[in-house]
C-alpha positions as CSV (number, residue, x, y, z in Angstrom):
1,M,0.1,0.0,-0.1
2,Q,1.6,3.4,-1.0
3,P,1.4,6.4,1.3
4,G,-1.0,9.1,0.2
5,P,-0.2,12.8,-0.4
6,G,1.4,14.6,2.7
7,F,2.3,11.3,4.2
8,V,5.7,11.3,6.0
9,Q,7.2,8.0,6.9
10,L,9.5,8.3,10.1
11,P,11.8,5.6,11.6
12,I,10.8,4.4,15.2
13,D,13.3,4.8,17.9
14,Y,13.0,2.1,20.4
15,S,15.8,3.3,22.8
16,D,13.2,4.1,25.5
17,A,13.0,0.7,26.4
18,D,16.3,0.9,28.2
19,N,14.5,3.1,30.9
20,V,12.2,0.3,31.7
21,S,13.1,-2.2,34.6
22,P,13.1,-5.7,33.4
23,Q,10.7,-8.1,35.4
24,F,10.9,-11.9,35.2
25,S,7.8,-13.6,34.2
26,N,7.3,-17.3,34.7
27,L,3.6,-17.4,33.7
28,F,1.7,-16.3,30.7
29,A,-1.9,-16.2,29.6
30,I,-3.6,-15.0,26.3
31,Q,-7.3,-14.0,26.2
32,N,-9.1,-13.0,23.1
33,T,-12.2,-10.9,22.6
34,G,-12.6,-11.6,19.0
35,T,-11.0,-8.4,17.9
36,E,-8.0,-8.0,20.2
37,F,-5.7,-10.1,22.3
38,N,-4.9,-9.7,25.9
39,L,-1.3,-10.7,26.7
40,L,-1.0,-11.1,30.4
41,F,2.4,-11.8,32.3
42,Y,2.5,-13.1,35.6
43,N,5.1,-14.0,38.2
44,A,4.0,-17.1,40.4
45,S,6.2,-17.6,43.5
46,P,5.8,-20.9,45.5
47,P,4.4,-20.6,48.9
48,I,6.9,-20.3,51.9
49,L,5.9,-23.1,54.3
50,I,7.9,-23.3,57.4
51,G,7.8,-24.9,60.9
52,P,6.4,-28.1,62.0
53,G,3.0,-27.3,60.6
54,A,4.2,-27.0,57.0
55,D,2.4,-30.0,55.8
56,Q,-0.9,-28.9,57.2
57,Q,-0.3,-25.5,55.7
58,L,0.4,-27.0,52.3
59,R,-3.0,-29.1,52.7
60,N,-5.0,-25.8,53.7
61,L,-3.8,-23.9,50.5
62,K,-6.6,-23.4,48.1
63,S,-4.6,-21.6,45.2
64,I,-1.6,-19.8,44.5
65,K,-2.1,-16.2,43.3
66,P,0.4,-15.0,40.9
67,K,1.2,-11.3,40.5
68,C,0.3,-9.7,37.4
69,L,3.3,-7.9,36.1
70,S,1.7,-6.4,32.7
71,R,-1.4,-6.8,30.6
72,V,-0.8,-5.9,27.0
73,V,-3.7,-5.5,24.6
74,V,-2.9,-5.7,20.7
75,T,-5.1,-6.0,17.7
76,A,-5.5,-9.3,15.8
77,D,-3.1,-8.0,13.0
78,Q,-0.4,-7.0,15.6
79,M,-0.8,-10.4,17.2
80,M,-0.1,-12.1,14.0
81,A,3.0,-10.1,13.6
82,I,4.3,-10.9,17.2
83,C,3.8,-14.6,16.3
84,K,5.6,-14.4,13.3
85,D,8.4,-12.5,15.1
86,I,8.6,-15.1,17.9
87,Q,8.9,-17.8,15.5
88,E,11.8,-16.2,13.5
89,N,13.6,-15.5,16.6
90,I,13.2,-18.8,17.9
91,R,14.4,-20.4,14.6
92,K,17.7,-18.1,15.0
93,V,18.2,-19.7,18.4
94,M,17.5,-23.3,17.8
């Protein structure tokens, strides 16, 4: 698709990412609404159980609640581009 009259194409400078603190995510979920995708990144830590009652503490646990680090919403087209980029990067590593 050719840009229309008065259209100016500028490069994107991604250098601002250096100012964001990295966060480790060990759990990931994807939801879709039909028109957009929600990418959810979590960090789930195992429960710390100490003392003589640790076995009972473990039995009493109903769930582990991970901390949501980020929720990113993208369009279906963006999701397709993300998947393609991930596949290309995995291919380079493998």
